N, C-alpha and C positions, 0 to 999 in steps of 0.2 A: 506582250510585255506591258504590265500595268504601270501607270504613271505614279501611283502611290509607292510601289516597290522601288522604282527608279529614284523617286525623290528621297526615300529612306536611305538608299545607298549614297546619294549625293550629299545629303545633309550630314550623315555620319562622317563622311570623309572631311568635310569642311570643319565640323566641330572638333575633329580629332587633333587639329593643329592650330585652332583659333585661340591662341594664348595671348595674354596681355590686354584683354578687353574686359569691360564690364558686361553684365548679363545683357543689357540692351545693346551694348556695342557689338557683342557677338552676333546678335540678330541683324544689325545693320551691315556688318561685314559679310554675313552669309547672303543677305539680300543683294549687296553690291556685286559680289562674285557671281551669283546666279544670274544677275542681269547682264554681266559681261559675257557669260557663256551663252545665253539665249539670244543676245542681240545680233542682228544681221547687219544693221547699218552702222552709223557712227557710234563708237564705243564711249560715249560720254555718260555722265551720271544721269542727265535728263533723258537721253535716248534709252538708256538701260531701264529706267523706271517706266518709260512708255512701253517697252517690250514686256515688262512684268505686269502691266495694267495697274500700277501703283503711282500714278502721276501725283497724287496728293502728298506723297512722301518726299518730294524733291527738296523741300526746305530742311527736313530732318537729316537726309542723307548728305546734303551739302554741308550742313553744320558738322556732321560726323567726320567728313573728310577734312574739314578745316580746323575744328576745335576738339573733336572727340578724343577720349583716352585711347592711345595707340602706342604700343611699345614694339618697335621694329625688331629688336633683338629677341624678344619673346616669341614673336611670330616666326622668325627664322629658326629659332631653337625648336619650336613645335613642328615645323616642317621637317627639320632634320631628324627629330626623334620619330616622326611618323614614317619617314622613309627607312629609318633604321630597323623597323619591325617587319619590313617586307621580306618574304622568303627569297633567297638568292641575292640579297643585297651585297654580300661580300663577293668580290671578283678576284680570283686567285689569292684569297685570304685578306684582301684589302677593301676598305670602303673608299671607292674611287670618286673623286670630285674633279670637275673641270672649271677653269676660270678664264675669262677673257673680257675684253672691253668692246663696246659697240656704240655707235653714234645714233641718236634719235633726233631727226631734223625738227627744227622749230622755225616758224616764219617771222617772229618778231623778236627784236633785241630787248624788249621790255619784259619778257618772260624771265622769271627768277632763275638764275643759274645757267643762262644761255651763254655759250662761248662760241667764238668763230674758229673754224678749222679749215685747212686746205685739203680739198678732195684730190688726193693723188690718183685714185682709182676711177675717177669719173671718165667713162667712155663716151658719153653723149656730148657732142659739141655744143649743144644748146644748154647744157647744165653749167651752173655757176661753179667757178673754181673754188671760191670761198663760200662756205655755208655756215648757218647758225644751227647749233645742235647742242643737245645734252650728251655728255660722254659718260656712260654707265660702265662700271666694273661689275660684272655678273658672275656669280658662283652657283653651280648646280651639281646635282648628283648624277653619276653615270651608272645606269642599271644594265647589266648584261641580259641578253635574251638569246636562248639557244636557237641557232640557225637564222637569226634575224639581227638587224642592226641594233645597237644599244639605244637606250632611251636617255635623254637628257632632261632632268627635272629641275628647273631653276628654283633656288632657295632664297637667295638674298642678293642685294645690289647696293652699290654705293655710287654717288654722283661725284664725278671728278671735275675740278675746275682748273683752268689754266691760272698760273700764278699771277699773271698780269690782268686777269679778268675775273678776279674774285668778286662776289656780290658785295655791294656797298653795305656797311653796317646799318642796320635798321632797328626795329623794335626788338628783334631776337638777338641771341648771342652771336658774336662774330664767327665767321667760318675760317678755321685755320687752313693753311695750304698743306695738302698731303698729296704725294705722288701716287700714281696708279699702282706702283709696286707696293707701297705701304698699305694701300687699300686692299690689295689682293692678299697680303700677308694677314691682315686683320680678319678678313672673311674666312681664310683658310684655317686660322686658329680657332675661331668660333665654331666652325663646322666640325673640326676634329674634336673639340671639347664636348660637343653634343653627341658624337658617335660613340658606340660601345666597343669598337674594335680599332685595328690599325687603319690609319688614313693614308691615302696616296693622292697627291695633287698632280693634275696633268694640265699643262699649259704650253703655249707656243714659245718659240725661241726668243720672242721679244721680251719675255719675262725671265729668261735664263740668265739672271744677273745675281751678283752677290747680295744685293739688298733684298732679294726675294728668297733665294735658295737657303742662305745661312740662317735667317730667323726661323724658317720652317723646319729644317732638318736638325739644326743645332740651336734650340732656343736657349737664350741666356737667362731668362726669367725663371725662377723656381715655380714648379707646378705646371708649366706650359707643356702640352703634349708634343711629341715629335711627329712631324708630318713629312713623310717621304715624298719625293718629287720625281716626275718623269717629264722630260722636255726634249726639244730638238737641240742639237749642238749648234752653236753659232760657228760661222766660218773661221773666226779667230780664236776658237776654244783651244786651250792648252791642256793636254793630257800627259800624264807621266805614269810610267810603270811603278809597281809597288817597290819600295826600297828593299835591299837585301835583308833577310830576317836576322842574319848573324854578322858580326863584325869580322872583317878580315884579320888574319894574323899579322900583328904588328901595326894595325891601324891606330892612328892617333886622332885626338879630337872627338867631337860629338858624332853620333851616328847620323847617317843621312836621313833626311825627312822625305825627300823626293827621289824617285827612281829616274831612270833615263827618260828623255823626252820621246813621246810617241809621235808618229806622223800626224799632221793636221787632219781634220775631218774630210777634206777633199781628197786625201790619200788614205782613206780608212781601210781600203783593201789591203794595205801593207801592215795593218795591226797584227800582232801575234795571235795565233789561234787557228782553228780548222773551220772551214766553211761547212755549215750544216743546212740541210734542206727539210722543210716541213710545210704544213698547210695550216692556214689561219683564216679566220673570218675578217676580211679587210675591205672596207669601203663597199659594203653591200653584198659581197659574195665571198665564197671560199677561194683563196688564191694560194698559189705556190710561193713560198717565201724562202729565199736562200740567205742565211744570216751568219754572222760571226760576232762573237761576244768576247769581251776582255774585262777583267776586273782591274781597275786602275785608280789613279788619283786625278782629281779635277781641281784646277786652280781656283775656280769659283767657290768651291766648297771647303777647300783646305786640305792639309796634308794628313790629318788624323781621321778622315772619313772616306773609306773606299767607296767607289761607285762602279756601276756596270755600264760600259759603253757598248753599243750595238750598232753594227752596220748591216743593212738588209737590202736585198734586191727583191722587189715585189713584182709579181707578174702583172703586166700591163702598165708599168711605170718605168721610164727610162732612167731617171735619176735615183741614186741610192738614198736610203733613209739612214741618217746618222743620229742616233738617239743616246741619251744618257739617263740613268735611273739610279737613285740612291738606295733602292730596295734591291740589293744584290741577290736575293733569293729568287727573283723572278727570272724565268728563262727568256731567251731572245725572242721567241715567238710570242710569249705573253706581253713583252714590252711593246712589240710592234702592234699587236692587236689592240691593246689598251690605248696607245697613242692615237691610232687611226680612228678609234671610237670618239675621240675628242671633237671630230668634225661635226658630230651630231648637235653640238651647241649652236652651230651656224644655222642648222635647220630650225632649231628652237627660236632663234632670233628672227628668222623669217616668219614663222608662225605667229610670234608675238606682234610683229608689225603688220602682217597682212590679215591674219585671222582674228586677232584680238585688239587691233587698233592701237598699238603702242604709240604710233606717231599721230594719233588723233586726240591727244590730251588737250583739253581746253582750259586747264588750270593755269593760273598766273603767279600764285604765291607759293611759298616753300612747302608748307604742309601738304596741300593737295597734290603738288607735283610728285613729292616723294611717296606719298601714300597711294597714288594712282599706279605708279610702277610696282609697288609692293603688292597691290591687289591683282595686277595683271600677272605677276610671277606666280602668285598663289593660285590664280585661275588656271594657268597652264599646267601646274603640277597637279591640281585637283582633277583636271580632265584626263591626264595620264593615269592617275590613280584609279579613276572610274573605269578607264579602259582595261586596266589590269584586273579589276574586280569582275568586269563583265567577261573577260577572257576565261577567268577561273570558274565562274558560275554557269555561263551560257555556252562558251566556246566561240566559234567563228561565225555564228549565225546572226549576229546582231548588226554587223557592218555591211555596207554596200559593196558588192563585187560587180562592178559595171562590165557588161559584155564587150564594150568598146576598149577596155583596158584589161586584157587577160593576164598581163604581167603583174598586176597588183596582188600582192601576197600578204599584206599586213594592213591593219587599220591605221588611220591617221587622226590628227586632232579634229579635222573637219568631220570625220565620221562620228566622233563622239558628240560634237556640236549638233550634227544632224539628228542624232537620236534624241537629244534633249529637246530640240525644237519640234520634233514630231509629237512630243507629249507636253507641249507648252501649256495648254489649258489646264491639264491636270497638275502640273508643277506649280502654276500660278495659284491654283486653288489651295494646294497643300501649303505653299509659302504664306498665303494670306491667313490661313487658319493658324499657322505657327506664330506669325507676327502678332496676331490679335489675341494670342493666349489660349487658343483652343486645341492646338496640336501638341504632341509630345516632343520634348527635346531629344534629338538624336534618333528619331524614328522608332 
């Protein structure tokens, strides 16, 4: 596999969504992302340029991260439109995205936007109970793969601040307080506005609140697209059967808006309906799923929007899954399969932190902090897009199948990085020619 051909694929992928930059800014963006993908050690700007053999560009790239023309919404729009053109992007007729928040640890309180958080899940006794971190709300696309786990491709992110720890007003505009729910709604609307088909948002029960569900499914602003939601039912969720379609003879007053109260999620087996059995790809393999579904009303969403509640018993899991989806046309098996694919974003967060050095950011001010995260999200998505291109053009012969791990059946982000690093010298030469004006734009 020649380095020139690999560089042409990589360059075309990056330029296909690099919107909101000047001509020189696009080159700096491609240079930064390429350095992040080729770098093995610390993923800082300086170390990335060392890996590219362009140490003399450190001042220009630092200035680009701090002062360069950069429009985050245009970059997120370009990523969404690029993913929208992928074959098989629609999953059961919907463009599925997943959203969640994650913490990125920081060591100093002087870093812009750092807040303190209590680590409830810390299992190490030597780990501090209170940590300094950035709390990011991340949204990405979920792409189905036949016989394999879905892919999570991050698109955009927003930094969340605690209300009592907002950054002090400085030279820039003040930062208003916005909850994580409001940030997720904003990202979901922007993603749905850039998609060409119906959108479906998947998130955990922590976001199954009125402030998230209603603005997405029932937008009050004119022109806002409807975004269906799929989430886990909270233990205190209130579900009601559909009201009678006709008034009883002699009934007085207004018609009922809510039907009778259904049992709570912990007693979901008592919901009306018949248990059905099928097979779905859940958590890495095909499993037997026994499910029951009922169309009902959900207090969080209101009396005029029916939803589908699903209770499922999945092979290998003792606890039942109790899910709710505003897309009533989806089957119970499809609801379980899509919701379980949401866990792939946790794998993406791990790769962002371990493979791409999300927690190695050395920036201290606002612009480089936000742009470094956006560059890392774009790098992750570009690596996955290159993986799909190679799978289509070459097949499975390009990634490592180690003899000590016979159970490895699919490539990872590390395999794509290994391939790029094998052709480091050729890619460095092609990048240098392009930056110096001797190469063609887009390969």
